[in-house]
N, C-alpha and C positions, 0 to 999 in steps of 0.2 A: 533768790528762788531760781532753781535750775530749770524748772519746767515752764513751758508757756501756759498762761492761765488767764481766763476771764475772771475778773473780780467784781462782784456786785457789792456796793457799799450800802449797808443797812440804813445809815443816817440819811443819805441822799434819797434812797427809796422811800423812806418814811416821810421825808419832806414833800416829795411829789404826791404821795398818797394823801397827805393832809390837805394839800391844796385842792386836789381833785374832789375829796370828800366835802370840803367847804363849798366848792362850786355847786356840787349836787344839792347840798343842803340849802344854800341861799337862793338857787334858781328853781328849786323844787323839781329836779329832774333825776333820772337814774343814769349813772355813769358806770359802765361795766368794762372789764378787761378783755381786749381782743387777743386771743391766744396766738394769732398769726404773727404778732410782734413780740410776745413774751410768754413763755410757757414753762419757766423754771419752777416746777411744782413744789420743790422743797421750800420755796419762799411763800407759798400760798397762806400758811397760818398768819403771816404778817398782813397780807392783803385782806384777809377775812376780818381784820380789825376795822377796815375802812370801807370796803365795798361788799355787795352781796351776791353778785352774779358775774358771769363771763359770757363771751361770745365765741362760738365755734364755727368752723367752716368745713368740717369733715367728720367722719365716724370717729376717728381717734381723738380729735379734739373734744367732741361731745362726751365721749367716755371719760376723758381726763377731767372734764368739768364735774362729773358726778363722783368719780372715784377719788380725785385728789383735791378739788375745790370744795366739794360737798354740797353742790347746788346744781340744778339743771341748767343747761345752757340756752342762750338765745342763739339759734342756729340758722345760718344761711350757707347754702352751697349752690354753685352754678348748675349742678345737675346731681340729683339723688339717684341712686340705683336700686333696682329690685332687691338685691341681696343685703342692702344696708339700711334701707329706709325705716324698718320697724325698730331696729336697735337705736337709730338716731332719734326717733320719736320718743322712745322710752327715756332718753337722756336729755330731752329738750323741754323747756317751758314755753318757748316760742320757736316757731319754725317758719322761715320765709322761703317762698318759692321764687325762682328767678324768671320764670315764664309761665304763661297761662297753660301751656301744654304740660309742664311739670305739675302744675296744680291739678289739671284734669286727670293726670295719671295717678296721683298719689293722695289727693286731699281726703278721700274717704278713710284713709288709714291714719290720718292725723286728727281729724275733727273729734273733739271731746277729750283729746289727750294732750294737745298743745295748742297754744294760740297761733292761728295761721296769719301769715303776712305775705305781701307781694313786694318784690323789689321793683321800684320804679326808677325811670331814667329821665331827669329833667332836661337832658340835652344841653347841660351847661356845667362846665368845670374849669377852674383856673389852674389846674395842675399842668405844668409846662412840659414835663417829661412824659411822652406818650406811653412809654412802658408802664407808667403808674397812673395814667388817666382813665378812670372807669367810664367816662362819658365820651371818649374819643369816637369819631365817626366809625361805624361798623362794630362798635362794642358788642360783646356777648353778654353784657350785664344789664338786666332790668327791662321793664316794659314802658314804652313811651305812652303818653296820654292818649294818643289817637287809637291805641289798641285796647283800651279799657272800656267795658260796657258801662252804661249809665248806672246800673245797679250792680254792685260788686258781687262776685261769685259767693256762693254759700259758705259761711264760716270765716270769711276773710275779716280780720279784726285790725290789721295794721299795715302800714307802708314802711318799707325800709329804703333809704336813699343814701348812697355813699358817693360823695363827690370831691373829697378833700385828700390831701397828702401833706402832713406837716404844715398845715395852713393856719392863718391867723383868724381872729374874731371878725375882722372886716370882710374876709372872704366868705365866712358863713353868712354874714348879713346880706351880701350881694347874692349869694346862692339861694337863700330863702325866698328872695323875690321871685326867682324862676320856679322854685318848688311850689310855692303858693299859687303863682299864676297858672301853672299847668295842672295842679292836683288838688287845690283846696276845695273844689266842688265835691270831692268824694270824702272830705274829712268828716262831715256829719255821720258817715257810715262807719267810722273807725273808732277804735279805743286807744290806739297807740301810734306813735310816729317815731321811728328809729332814724336818726340823722347820721348814722355810720361813724366812721373813724376819721383820723386825720386832723383832729382838733388839738393842736400842740400847745395846750394851755400851761404846761410847765416850763416852756421856753422863757428865758429871762425877759424878752421884749414883748411877750404876749400880753394883749390888753384884756386881762381877766374881768375887770369891771364891765367892760363893753360886752363880753360874752354873757355875763349874768344878765345884763340889761336886755340883750337880744332874746335870751331864753324867757325872761319874764314877759317880754312883749308878746312872744309866741303863745305863752299861756293865756294872756289876756284876750288874744284873738280866738283861741280855741281852748277854752278852759277844760273841756272834757277829755282832751288828749293827754295821755301819759307820754312824756318826751324822754327818749333814750339816746344816749351818746355812747359809742363804743370805741374810744381811742385805744391805740396800742403803744405807739412811741411815747405818748405823754406820760405813761406810768414809769417807764424805764429810762426816760431821757436824762442824759448826763449822770447816770448812776454807777458808772464804773468802766474801767479800761480793759484792754487786752494787752497783757505783758508778754513781750517776745524778746528774743535775743539775736544778736548778730552771730552767725556761724561761719561766714566767710565774706571776703571783700574781693570782687573781681573788677577788671577794667577792660573796656574795649572802645577804641576810637575816642579816647578821652573821657568816656562816660564811666563813672565809678558806680557800682551797684553793691549795696550791702545786702547779702543774702541772709534771710531770717529763718527761724525755726517755725514760722507760721506761713500761711498761704492766703493771698488775697482771694483767690478763686474758691478755696475751701472754707476759709474761716472769716472772711470779710467780703462776701460776694456783692453786697450792695455798692461797695466802692467801685466795682467794675461795671455793674448794671446801671446805676443811676446816671452817670458816674459822679463820684464826688471825692475830693481829696480829704482824707481824715486828718484830724489834728494829731501831731506827734509831740509828746511832751518834751520840752527843751529844744525844739526845732521850729523853723518857720518854713512855710510853703514858699517855694521860689516863685516870685512874681513874673519872671521872664523866661519861661521854658523855651527851648529852641523848636524849630519846625518838627512836626510830627509828634510832639509831646516828649521829645528826648530831653534829659536833664543836661544843663550846660556844664562844660568842664570848668574846673576851679579857676583856670587862667582867663576865662572869658571876661572881657571888660564890662559887660552889662550885668554886674552883680547887684544885689539889692543895695540901696543907698544907706541903709542902717544895719550894718553887720551885727552879729550876735556877740562875737568875742571882744574882749578888751583890746586885743592887739589890732582889731579891725579886720582880721582875716576870717573868712567864712569857708566852709567846706560843704560842697554840694554832693548829694547822693541820691541815686535812685534806690528805692527799697524794693527788693525782690523776694517773692515767696519761694518755698522749697518744693513746689510741685514741678512736674515736667511740662506744664503748659507754658508755651513761649511767652504768652501775654500776661503771665502771673507776676506783674510788677506795676508799680506806679512811680511817677517822678514829678517833681523832685523836691527835696527838702534841704534846707541850709542848717548846718550844725555849727557850733562854735569851736569844735575840736575834731580831730581825726577819730573816726569811729574805730573801735577795737573789737576783735573777736571775743565773744562772751558778754559784751555790753548789752544792757537792757534797752530795748526800744519799746516805748509804751504808746499805744494807740488809745486816744481818749474816746469816750462815749461809744463803747462797743457792746452794749448789752441788749438794746432793743433791736429786734429783727435779726441781728447777727447771730445770736445764740440759737435761734430757731431755724436759720437757713444754712447752717454749716453742713458740710458733707465730708466723707472720707475718701474722696477722689484720690487716686494714686496710692491709697493706703497711708496717706500722711497722718502722722500722729496727731490726734485731736487735742487741743488745749484742755487743760483741766478747768473746772468751774469751781470757784470759791466765793464765800461770803465774808466780807469784813464787817464784823459786828460793831455795835456802838461802843463796846468795851475794849476795842482794839484787837480782839481775837479773830484770826483768820480760820474759818471753818471750811474744809474741803468738802464741797457738796458732791463732786463726782470727778473721778479720774478715768482715763481711757487707756485701754491696752490692746494688744493684738487681738485678743479674743472678741473685742467689740467689733473690730473690722471683719474678722472671720465670720461672725454670726450674721452680719449684714449680707454676706454673700451666700449664706446657707439656702 
């Protein structure tokens, strides 16, 4: 395959969806898809076989829910605007306000048209990366308990609370202690509780029985509450790679860089933001990078103790993107052979978040998007050309 491409694998997607649907059924909760992590709408007919709703965080996502998923969205935005609120309401079954001032400004245009919620902040989160921690000090998300009146404002039917990022069931269990401690006294006034996203129930080591038990316990304590979870990553976790190619190999100061036909900053932004080292098929992440994150030259004595190749020789490369950003690279990976121009470099697990956060910075050619069906057929869902870049600049 000559072009770079994201490939979503139908079999793996259905496996995730089946697990998520079984959790929702056994725990008697509603689990919905967060568009911020996955919005490839040509796959929505598959999703509709397993779930009934989605969550949106903008006007465009709310419109996508109605137009392409076929159901109104559970919508949350940090700030609704005068020119968008009425359209968002028309596309929403639930609408959550981030602050009491936003509620005061717009609630009269929502009441009777969508179920109103307030986002609350329990002031507790185990997310270690501050960039992704919604409860970090000074956060712009949610209302703390000390700011809520004893009687909730007119029309408020639910609380929304998001505290997780690719977290386990044990984290939810500990977080619920804080949520209930701070906000349970308002639960008798509510109809629903949205526990947000970040519940990575499709990860291999996730304790699914524990999650179900936690949610059942929550039901027993508050049987009148409809419980909602809105993960994003869990739906598309490990459902497909980004296939790229080596277009050149350069060397400076003993550091070899394989330049690819994809870009970290354009096509894999979370790798640089989080940051995290993605898995590359047929390679191992070097456990001993040199100072400053530079990859080690092949002659360095501190090579991994278990080389990949039969000969015992390993080849260390930094992988570089094809944009003009100096920092568009990551290092380093060990291969069992010398990389060659034209060779495929396959980044695993590149469907969730990556496909919605890509950009056309520098006019870099965007990877195509394909679906590998269960019958082995590769369907091209979308290819990108110069016209796509030009229209974004119009």
